C-alpha positions as CSV (number, residue, x, y, z in Angstrom):
1,X,0.1,0.0,-0.1
2,X,1.4,3.5,-0.9
3,X,1.8,5.8,1.9
4,X,0.3,9.5,1.6
5,X,3.1,12.1,1.7
6,X,0.7,14.3,3.2
7,X,0.5,12.0,6.2
8,X,2.1,13.9,9.4
9,X,1.5,11.4,12.2
10,X,3.0,8.3,12.6
11,X,3.8,5.8,15.3
12,X,1.6,4.9,18.3
13,X,2.9,7.7,20.4
14,X,1.4,10.2,17.7
15,X,5.1,11.9,17.3
16,X,5.4,14.4,14.7
17,X,8.0,13.5,11.7
18,X,11.2,15.5,12.2
19,X,10.4,17.4,8.8
20,X,6.9,18.4,10.4
21,X,8.5,19.5,13.6
22,X,11.0,21.7,12.0
23,X,8.1,23.4,9.8
24,X,6.1,23.8,12.9
25,X,9.0,25.4,14.5
26,X,9.6,27.8,11.8
27,X,6.0,28.7,11.8
28,X,6.1,29.5,15.4
29,X,9.3,31.9,14.9
30,X,7.7,33.7,12.0
31,X,4.6,34.2,14.1
32,X,6.8,35.8,16.9
33,X,8.5,37.6,14.3
34,X,5.3,39.1,13.0
35,X,4.4,40.1,16.6
36,X,7.3,41.5,17.1
37,X,7.1,43.8,14.1
38,X,3.3,44.9,14.7
39,X,4.4,45.9,18.5
40,X,7.3,47.9,17.1
41,X,5.0,49.5,14.3
42,X,2.5,50.3,16.7
43,X,5.1,52.0,19.2
44,X,6.5,54.0,16.1
45,X,3.0,55.0,14.5
46,X,2.7,58.7,14.4
47,X,1.0,60.4,17.4
48,X,-0.5,63.9,17.8
49,X,-1.1,64.3,13.8
50,X,-2.2,67.7,13.1
51,X,-1.0,71.2,12.0
52,X,2.7,72.0,12.7
53,X,2.5,75.7,11.3
54,X,0.2,78.0,9.4
55,X,0.8,80.6,6.7
56,X,-1.7,83.1,5.3
57,X,-1.3,85.1,2.2
58,X,-3.7,88.3,2.3
59,X,-3.6,90.2,-1.0
60,X,-2.3,94.0,-0.2
61,X,-5.5,95.7,-1.9
62,X,-9.1,95.9,-0.4
63,X,-12.0,97.5,-0.8
64,X,-14.2,99.0,1.9
65,X,-17.6,97.8,1.9
66,X,-19.2,101.0,3.2
67,X,-17.8,102.8,0.4
68,X,-19.1,100.0,-2.1
69,X,-22.6,100.4,-0.8
70,X,-22.4,104.1,-1.9
71,X,-20.8,103.5,-5.2
72,X,-23.2,100.7,-5.9
73,X,-26.4,102.9,-4.8
74,X,-27.5,100.5,-2.4
75,X,-29.1,101.3,1.1
76,X,-26.3,102.0,3.9
77,X,-25.6,98.6,6.0
78,X,-26.8,96.3,3.1
79,X,-23.1,95.0,3.1
80,X,-22.0,95.8,6.3
81,X,-24.6,94.7,8.6
82,X,-26.7,92.7,6.0
83,X,-23.7,90.4,5.3
84,X,-21.4,91.4,7.9
85,X,-18.4,92.6,5.9
86,X,-16.0,94.9,6.5
87,X,-13.6,95.0,3.6
88,X,-12.6,92.6,0.3
89,X,-9.6,91.8,-0.6
90,X,-9.0,91.5,-4.6
91,X,-6.3,91.4,-7.1
92,X,-5.7,92.6,-10.5
93,X,-4.2,90.6,-13.4
94,X,-0.8,90.2,-12.3
95,X,-1.9,87.7,-9.8
96,X,-3.8,84.3,-10.3
97,X,-4.0,81.1,-8.4
98,X,-0.6,80.0,-9.5
99,X,1.2,82.8,-8.2
100,X,-0.7,83.2,-4.7
101,X,0.0,79.5,-4.1
102,X,3.5,80.0,-4.7
103,X,3.6,83.1,-2.6
104,X,2.1,81.5,0.5
105,X,3.8,78.2,0.2
106,X,7.1,79.8,-0.2
107,X,6.5,82.1,2.9
108,X,5.4,78.6,4.9
109,X,8.4,77.0,4.1
110,X,10.7,80.1,5.0
111,X,8.9,80.9,8.1
112,X,9.6,77.6,9.7
113,X,12.4,76.5,7.8
114,X,11.0,73.6,6.4
115,X,13.5,70.9,4.7
116,X,11.3,70.4,1.4
117,X,13.0,66.9,1.1
118,X,11.3,66.0,4.3
119,X,7.8,66.9,2.8
120,X,6.4,63.4,1.3
121,X,3.1,64.8,0.3
122,X,1.6,68.5,-1.2
123,X,-2.0,68.7,-1.8
124,X,-3.9,71.6,-3.3
125,X,-7.5,72.8,-2.7
126,X,-8.8,75.3,-5.2
127,X,-11.9,76.0,-7.5
128,X,-9.9,78.7,-9.2
129,X,-9.0,76.8,-12.5
130,X,-6.4,78.3,-15.0
131,X,-6.0,74.6,-16.8
132,X,-8.5,71.8,-17.3
133,X,-5.7,69.3,-17.3
134,X,-2.4,70.7,-15.4
135,X,-2.5,71.2,-11.5
136,X,-1.5,73.9,-9.4
137,X,0.0,71.4,-7.1
138,X,2.9,70.6,-10.4
139,X,3.6,74.3,-10.6
140,X,4.3,74.4,-6.6
141,X,7.1,71.5,-7.2
142,X,9.2,74.3,-8.5
143,X,9.9,75.0,-4.8
144,X,10.8,71.3,-4.1
145,X,14.3,71.3,-5.8
146,X,15.4,67.5,-6.3
147,X,12.8,66.2,-4.2
148,X,10.6,64.7,-6.8
149,X,9.0,62.1,-4.7
150,X,5.8,64.1,-3.2
151,X,2.3,62.4,-3.3
152,X,-0.9,64.2,-3.8
153,X,-2.3,66.4,-6.3
154,X,-5.4,69.2,-6.6
155,X,-8.8,68.5,-5.3
156,X,-11.9,70.1,-6.5
157,X,-15.4,70.7,-5.3
158,X,-16.3,74.4,-4.9
159,X,-14.9,75.7,-1.4
160,X,-14.4,72.2,-0.2
161,X,-11.1,71.3,-1.8
162,X,-9.1,72.4,0.9
163,X,-10.8,70.1,3.6
164,X,-10.5,67.2,1.2
165,X,-6.6,68.0,0.6
166,X,-6.4,68.1,4.6
167,X,-8.1,64.7,5.1
168,X,-6.2,63.1,2.5
169,X,-3.1,64.3,4.1
170,X,-4.0,63.2,7.7
171,X,-4.9,59.9,6.3
172,X,-1.9,59.5,4.5
173,X,0.0,60.0,7.8
174,X,-1.8,57.7,9.6
175,X,-1.7,55.2,6.9
176,X,0.6,52.2,6.4
177,X,1.9,53.8,3.0
178,X,3.1,56.8,5.2
179,X,7.2,56.9,4.8
180,X,7.7,59.3,7.8
181,X,7.6,62.7,6.2
182,X,5.2,65.4,6.7
183,X,2.6,66.9,4.4
184,X,1.7,70.2,3.2
185,X,-1.7,71.4,2.2
186,X,-2.2,74.8,0.2
187,X,-5.8,76.0,-0.5
188,X,-7.1,79.2,-1.7
189,X,-9.0,81.1,-4.3
190,X,-9.8,84.2,-6.1
191,X,-13.9,84.9,-5.6
192,X,-15.2,87.2,-7.8
193,X,-18.8,87.8,-9.3
194,X,-20.5,89.8,-12.0
195,X,-22.0,92.8,-11.1
196,X,-25.1,92.7,-8.8
197,X,-25.9,91.6,-5.4
198,X,-23.4,88.8,-5.2
199,X,-20.5,90.9,-6.0
200,X,-19.8,92.0,-2.4
201,X,-19.4,88.5,-1.4
202,X,-16.0,88.0,-3.1
203,X,-12.8,88.0,-1.7
204,X,-9.1,86.7,-2.3
205,X,-6.4,84.9,-0.6
206,X,-4.6,81.6,0.3
207,X,-3.5,79.4,3.2
208,X,-0.7,76.8,3.5
209,X,-0.7,74.1,6.4
210,X,2.3,72.0,7.5
211,X,0.6,68.7,8.6
212,X,2.7,66.0,10.7
213,X,3.0,64.3,13.8
214,X,3.9,65.7,17.5
215,X,1.9,69.0,16.4
216,X,0.4,71.3,18.8
217,X,-3.0,71.4,17.1
218,X,-4.1,67.8,16.8
219,X,-7.3,66.6,15.0
220,X,-9.6,64.5,16.6
221,X,-10.6,61.1,15.3
222,X,-14.6,62.0,14.7
223,X,-15.6,63.7,11.6
224,X,-18.7,63.3,9.8
225,X,-19.5,64.6,6.3
226,X,-22.5,65.1,4.2
227,X,-22.8,64.7,0.4
228,X,-25.8,65.8,-2.3
229,X,-26.3,66.6,-5.6
230,X,-27.4,70.3,-5.8
231,X,-27.1,73.3,-8.2
232,X,-26.7,75.9,-5.7
233,X,-23.5,77.3,-7.0
234,X,-21.6,76.1,-9.9
235,X,-19.2,77.3,-12.7
236,X,-20.0,75.7,-15.9
237,X,-18.9,78.3,-18.2
238,X,-15.2,78.1,-18.9
239,X,-15.2,81.5,-20.8
240,X,-15.9,83.3,-17.6
241,X,-14.5,83.5,-14.0
242,X,-18.1,84.2,-12.7
243,X,-20.4,81.3,-11.2
244,X,-23.9,80.6,-11.7
245,X,-25.5,81.2,-8.1
246,X,-28.8,80.5,-6.8
247,X,-28.4,82.4,-3.4
248,X,-31.5,81.6,-1.5
249,X,-31.3,77.9,-2.2
250,X,-27.5,77.9,-1.7
251,X,-27.8,79.3,2.1
252,X,-30.7,76.6,2.7
253,X,-28.3,74.2,1.5
254,X,-25.6,75.3,3.7
255,X,-27.8,75.2,6.8
256,X,-29.1,71.9,5.9
257,X,-25.7,70.3,5.4
258,X,-24.7,72.0,8.7
259,X,-27.8,70.3,10.8
260,X,-26.8,66.7,8.9
261,X,-23.2,66.7,9.8
262,X,-24.0,67.7,13.3
263,X,-26.3,64.7,13.6
264,X,-23.8,62.5,12.6
265,X,-20.9,63.9,14.1
266,X,-22.9,63.7,17.3
267,X,-23.8,60.1,17.0
268,X,-20.3,59.2,16.3
269,X,-18.8,61.1,19.4
270,X,-21.7,59.6,21.7
271,X,-21.0,56.0,20.4
272,X,-17.4,56.4,21.2
273,X,-18.1,57.4,24.7
274,X,-16.6,61.0,24.2
275,X,-19.7,63.0,25.6
276,X,-20.7,63.0,28.9
277,X,-24.1,64.9,28.9
278,X,-25.4,64.8,25.4
279,X,-28.4,67.0,24.2
280,X,-29.9,63.7,22.6
281,X,-29.0,60.6,20.8
282,X,-28.1,63.0,17.9
283,X,-27.1,66.1,19.4
284,X,-24.1,66.2,21.4
285,X,-24.6,69.5,23.3
286,X,-22.5,72.2,21.6
287,X,-21.7,74.4,24.3
288,X,-20.5,71.8,26.5
289,X,-18.5,69.8,23.9
290,X,-16.9,72.6,21.9
291,X,-15.1,75.4,23.3
292,X,-14.8,77.2,19.9
293,X,-16.7,76.7,16.9
294,X,-15.0,77.8,13.1
295,X,-17.0,78.0,10.1
296,X,-16.7,78.2,6.0
297,X,-17.7,82.0,5.8
298,X,-19.5,83.0,2.8
299,X,-20.4,86.2,4.8
300,X,-19.9,86.4,8.3
301,X,-24.0,87.2,8.9
302,X,-24.5,83.4,7.6
303,X,-21.9,82.2,10.3
304,X,-23.6,84.3,13.0
305,X,-27.0,82.6,11.9
306,X,-25.3,78.9,11.6
307,X,-24.1,79.4,15.2
308,X,-27.4,79.8,16.3
309,X,-28.9,76.8,14.2
310,X,-26.5,74.6,16.0
311,X,-28.0,75.6,19.2
312,X,-31.1,75.1,17.6
313,X,-30.4,71.5,17.1
314,X,-29.8,70.7,20.7
315,X,-33.1,72.7,21.6
316,X,-34.9,70.2,19.1
317,X,-33.3,67.1,20.8
318,X,-34.1,68.7,24.4
319,X,-36.0,71.7,24.5
320,X,-35.2,72.1,28.5
321,X,-31.8,73.3,27.6
322,X,-33.1,76.7,26.8
323,X,-36.4,76.9,28.9
324,X,-36.5,80.6,27.9
325,X,-37.5,79.6,24.3
326,X,-41.2,78.6,23.3
327,X,-41.0,74.7,23.2
328,X,-43.4,74.7,20.2
329,X,-40.4,75.6,17.8
330,X,-38.9,72.0,18.6
331,X,-41.7,70.6,16.9
332,X,-41.9,72.7,13.8
333,X,-41.5,70.7,10.5
334,X,-37.9,70.2,9.7
335,X,-38.0,71.2,6.3
336,X,-40.0,74.5,7.2
337,X,-37.5,74.9,9.7
338,X,-34.6,75.5,7.3
339,X,-36.0,78.8,6.1
340,X,-38.0,79.9,9.3
341,X,-37.1,83.6,9.9
342,X,-38.8,83.3,13.7
343,X,-36.5,80.4,14.4
344,X,-33.3,81.9,12.9
345,X,-33.9,85.2,14.9
346,X,-34.7,83.4,18.2
347,X,-31.3,81.5,18.0
348,X,-29.4,84.2,16.7
349,X,-30.4,86.0,19.9
350,X,-29.9,82.9,22.2
351,X,-26.5,82.3,20.7
352,X,-25.6,86.0,21.2
353,X,-23.5,85.8,24.3
354,X,-21.9,82.5,23.4
355,X,-21.0,83.8,19.9
356,X,-19.1,86.7,21.5
357,X,-16.9,84.3,23.2
358,X,-16.5,81.4,20.9
359,X,-16.8,82.4,17.4
360,X,-16.6,86.5,17.0
361,X,-12.6,86.1,16.9
362,X,-12.7,83.8,14.0
363,X,-14.5,86.4,11.9
364,X,-12.1,89.0,12.1
365,X,-10.1,88.2,9.2
366,X,-13.1,87.0,7.2
367,X,-15.1,90.2,7.7
368,X,-11.5,92.1,6.5
369,X,-10.8,89.7,3.7
370,X,-14.0,88.3,2.2
371,X,-14.5,84.9,1.0
372,X,-11.4,82.9,0.4
373,X,-13.5,79.8,-0.8
374,X,-11.4,76.9,-0.2
375,X,-9.2,78.9,2.1
376,X,-12.2,80.3,4.2
377,X,-12.7,78.0,7.0
378,X,-8.6,78.1,7.6
379,X,-8.5,81.7,7.5
380,X,-11.3,81.7,10.2
381,X,-9.3,79.2,11.9
382,X,-6.2,81.4,11.9
383,X,-8.1,84.3,13.0
384,X,-9.3,82.4,16.0
385,X,-5.8,81.6,16.9
386,X,-4.6,85.4,16.5
387,X,-7.3,87.0,18.4
388,X,-7.6,84.6,21.2
389,X,-4.1,83.9,21.8
390,X,-2.0,80.6,22.8
391,X,-2.7,80.8,26.5
392,X,-6.3,80.8,26.6
393,X,-6.4,78.0,23.8
394,X,-4.5,75.5,25.9
395,X,-6.7,72.2,26.0
396,X,-9.6,73.8,24.1
397,X,-11.5,72.0,21.3
398,X,-12.4,73.6,18.1
399,X,-15.3,72.5,15.7
400,X,-14.7,73.2,12.3
401,X,-17.4,73.2,9.6
402,X,-16.3,72.8,5.8
403,X,-18.7,73.5,3.1
404,X,-18.6,73.5,-0.5
405,X,-21.5,74.1,-3.0
406,X,-22.8,71.2,-5.3
407,X,-22.3,70.1,-2.5
408,X,-20.0,68.6,0.0
409,X,-19.7,69.5,3.8
410,X,-18.0,68.1,6.9
411,X,-18.0,68.9,10.7
412,X,-14.3,67.9,12.3
413,X,-12.3,69.0,15.5
414,X,-9.0,69.6,16.6
415,X,-7.7,70.1,20.1
416,X,-4.8,72.6,21.1
417,X,-2.5,70.4,23.1
418,X,0.7,72.6,22.9
419,X,2.1,76.4,22.5
420,X,0.9,77.9,19.4
421,X,2.5,81.2,19.8
422,X,5.0,80.6,17.4
423,X,2.5,80.1,14.9
424,X,0.5,83.2,15.7
425,X,3.8,85.2,15.4
426,X,4.3,83.8,11.9
427,X,0.7,84.3,10.7
428,X,1.3,88.0,11.6
429,X,-2.2,88.7,10.9
430,X,-2.9,92.0,12.8
431,X,0.2,93.7,10.7
432,X,-1.0,92.1,7.3
433,X,-4.4,93.5,7.7
434,X,-2.8,96.7,8.8
435,X,-0.7,97.3,5.8
436,X,-3.0,96.9,3.3
437,X,-3.8,99.6,0.7
438,X,-7.7,100.3,0.7
439,X,-8.5,101.1,-2.8
440,X,-11.8,103.0,-4.2
441,X,-14.7,100.8,-5.7
442,X,-13.5,102.5,-9.0
443,X,-10.2,101.1,-8.5
444,X,-11.7,97.9,-7.7
445,X,-14.0,97.9,-10.6
446,X,-10.8,98.4,-12.7
447,X,-8.8,95.6,-11.4
448,X,-11.7,93.2,-12.1
449,X,-12.0,94.4,-15.8
450,X,-8.3,93.6,-15.9
451,X,-9.1,90.5,-15.0
452,X,-11.8,89.8,-17.5
453,X,-9.8,91.0,-20.4
454,X,-6.8,88.5,-19.3
455,X,-9.1,85.7,-19.0
456,X,-8.2,83.0,-21.6
457,X,-5.5,85.2,-23.1
458,X,-2.4,84.0,-24.8
459,X,0.7,86.1,-26.0
460,X,-0.2,88.3,-23.4
461,X,1.3,90.6,-20.9
462,X,-0.5,91.7,-17.7
463,X,-1.4,95.6,-17.6
464,X,-1.8,95.8,-13.6
465,X,0.4,97.6,-11.6
466,X,2.8,95.9,-9.3
467,X,3.5,99.0,-7.0
468,X,1.3,97.7,-4.1
469,X,2.8,94.1,-3.8
470,X,4.9,93.3,-1.1
471,X,8.3,91.8,-0.9
472,X,8.2,87.9,-1.5
473,X,5.1,88.1,-3.4
474,X,5.3,86.2,-6.8
475,X,3.5,88.0,-9.6
476,X,2.4,87.2,-13.4
477,X,4.8,88.6,-15.9
478,X,4.1,86.7,-19.5
479,X,1.8,84.3,-21.1
480,X,3.4,83.1,-24.1
481,X,1.9,81.7,-27.3
482,X,1.1,78.4,-26.0
483,X,-0.6,79.6,-22.7
484,X,2.6,78.8,-20.7
485,X,2.9,81.4,-17.8
486,X,6.0,83.1,-16.3
487,X,6.5,84.8,-13.0
488,X,8.7,86.9,-11.1
489,X,9.0,87.5,-7.2
490,X,8.8,91.1,-6.1
491,X,11.9,92.3,-4.4
């Protein structure tokens, strides 16, 4: 009878054959080694992943919204009170998204003395498109010298791209693909509108963030998103920089997205045992959980209303939280509540003292610059750091709401776990705002006309002045017959 070669037991004592004994021994050694490797990996996994540095570029020209009200012939306070805006940044045809991104990234690298060889990921969020194929990130690679091994690319969805770039960078560092290097996120836009009601809601600026482990600003593990198909704001016409906007619908989309991400975030935080006294199963109690809240800022007035809306969500879950408010408001039909002016006004008033302490500081930059689109929420975060200060932020949790039309939205949070005074110093926000030149509304319109004339041009030399540009700012010098752009740096 032929014995099977697969037979592993022999003899009445059931001893393993020597060959099988060796195989089992080798397997045990391999398992032991894998356990050691896994333990070592766990010990070396990045801790406290978050923001190690921030830089902001605020264009040096702005227009005063009160003067713009007069120029446009609208009622006094329409822009300043109705929208909550004070000044609006703008650029002429000398600056574009390439130059503004080069400016803020170069300033970040210099401010923190970053070794670009130690950056393994660079991702850009923007909706200001120059090219339907070539990315802004590829242009920024000029600043990385011989380091060409850098992951990441541009990410696009209205004002949400910067947040997606941030999430991608955090995910990369926390993944098995991480190679030990840090990441940089660049986001920003030039927000301009055609003449009409939306024009005063424009703005311009860029933000760069240095992301890595052992950071003083650490992101929490909880985040929630809401995605939906909506035509609230979009840019289908490539012959123009101007968007198509359904203003009232877009405001409703923003509020609805805020509600939905708050509910999702609350459920996740509660399920993880992070909330000691929630308002309900899907409302974590904003005032107890977050120390500060920062929002994407289309206008400062919308943020004021939105903070009140968060408190309304808690009220719907538990009317006893605000006994001074008529409990009937908690039972209103949800869809109707999205546009209910009585609810809006009531909770703006309820939120007023908390807004002053927890939100207002984040709006000082946005009210003076306007909407930076993808950089908006991060400019607001930088504003919070600057005007609250490092000492008062220690151990505090900041909730961030990011929104991009179309639509994509997320609620996420970070905690200040270390000294951020050096970040505040490098941001130098107060000085940057003070050094700007306030131009007339006529000058603003002239700059917008220069941009209109430059759009889609080749064999073109920009006509705008560079006298107002500060040292270290990149600016456009030429577009050749193949649409290739050349830049210089202001000395």
